[in-house]
C-alpha positions as CSV (number, residue, x, y, z in Angstrom):
1,G,-32.4,-43.4,16.4
2,S,-35.4,-45.5,17.0
3,L,-37.0,-43.0,19.5
4,L,-36.8,-40.3,16.9
5,M,-38.4,-42.6,14.3
6,A,-41.2,-43.6,16.8
7,N,-41.9,-39.9,17.5
8,L,-42.1,-39.1,13.8
9,E,-44.4,-42.0,13.1
10,A,-46.7,-41.0,16.1
11,T,-46.7,-37.4,14.8
12,D,-47.6,-38.5,11.3
13,A,-50.4,-40.8,12.6
14,L,-51.8,-38.0,14.7
15,H,-51.7,-35.6,11.8
16,V,-53.6,-38.1,9.6
17,E,-56.2,-38.6,12.3
18,C,-56.7,-34.8,12.6
19,E,-57.1,-34.6,8.8
20,L,-59.8,-37.3,8.8
21,M,-61.7,-35.8,11.8
22,L,-61.6,-32.2,10.5
23,A,-62.2,-32.9,6.8
24,A,-66.0,-33.2,7.4
25,H,-66.2,-29.9,9.2
26,G,-64.4,-27.7,6.6
27,G,-62.8,-24.5,7.6
28,P,-59.2,-23.6,8.1
29,W,-57.0,-25.4,10.5
30,S,-53.3,-26.1,11.1
31,F,-51.2,-28.8,12.7
32,E,-48.1,-27.9,14.8
33,V,-45.8,-29.9,16.9
34,R,-44.4,-27.9,19.8
35,Q,-42.1,-28.7,22.7
36,G,-42.2,-27.2,26.2
37,D,-44.8,-26.5,28.8
38,P,-48.2,-27.3,27.4
39,A,-50.0,-24.3,28.9
40,S,-47.4,-21.9,27.6
41,E,-47.2,-23.5,24.2
42,L,-51.0,-23.5,23.8
43,G,-51.2,-19.9,25.0
44,H,-48.4,-18.9,22.5
45,A,-50.3,-20.6,19.6
46,A,-53.6,-18.9,20.6
47,D,-51.9,-15.6,20.7
48,R,-50.2,-16.2,17.3
49,Y,-53.5,-17.1,15.6
50,G,-55.7,-14.7,17.5
51,A,-57.8,-17.5,18.9
52,G,-61.0,-16.6,20.7
53,M,-61.2,-20.0,22.2
54,I,-59.0,-22.9,23.1
55,V,-60.6,-26.4,23.5
56,V,-58.7,-28.9,25.7
57,G,-59.5,-32.4,26.7
58,N,-59.9,-33.3,30.4
59,S,-57.7,-36.4,31.2
60,R,-59.6,-39.4,32.6
61,H,-56.6,-39.9,34.9
62,R,-55.0,-37.2,36.8
63,L,-51.3,-36.8,36.1
64,P,-49.3,-35.2,38.9
65,R,-49.8,-31.4,39.0
66,V,-46.8,-29.3,38.1
67,V,-46.2,-26.6,40.7
68,G,-49.6,-27.3,42.3
69,T,-51.7,-26.4,39.2
70,S,-53.0,-28.3,36.2
71,V,-52.2,-27.4,32.6
72,T,-55.8,-26.1,32.3
73,D,-55.5,-23.9,35.4
74,R,-52.2,-22.4,34.1
75,L,-53.7,-22.0,30.6
76,I,-56.7,-20.1,31.9
77,R,-54.4,-17.7,33.8
78,R,-52.0,-17.3,30.8
79,T,-54.4,-16.5,27.9
80,A,-57.1,-14.0,27.1
81,A,-58.9,-16.6,25.0
82,S,-61.8,-18.6,26.5
83,V,-60.8,-22.1,27.5
84,L,-63.4,-24.9,27.0
85,V,-62.6,-28.2,28.8
86,V,-64.3,-31.2,27.3
87,P,-64.3,-34.7,28.8
88,S,-62.0,-37.2,27.1
89,A,-63.5,-39.8,24.8
90,P,-64.3,-43.1,26.6
91,W,-61.8,-45.0,24.4
92,I,-58.9,-42.8,25.5
93,K,-57.4,-44.0,28.8
């Protein structure tokens, strides 16, 4: 229904935004939509692609922690890749 259409539209808009941002930098990249625990899914993707580093944004507002740890904390423990946390852009709230 309408929720599925909204999700597809949001995914398409995000994909286009990534294309625009990354076009100037060159190099290979991919866009994937995954469902599940963010730390696990990022870790699985890093393993699949042999990533040496995962870059994640730091939220300006803290969401409730799941099982007492943040996504970043769980990701650091789950993957062999380095994890770089960058501050969120000032326009993202």
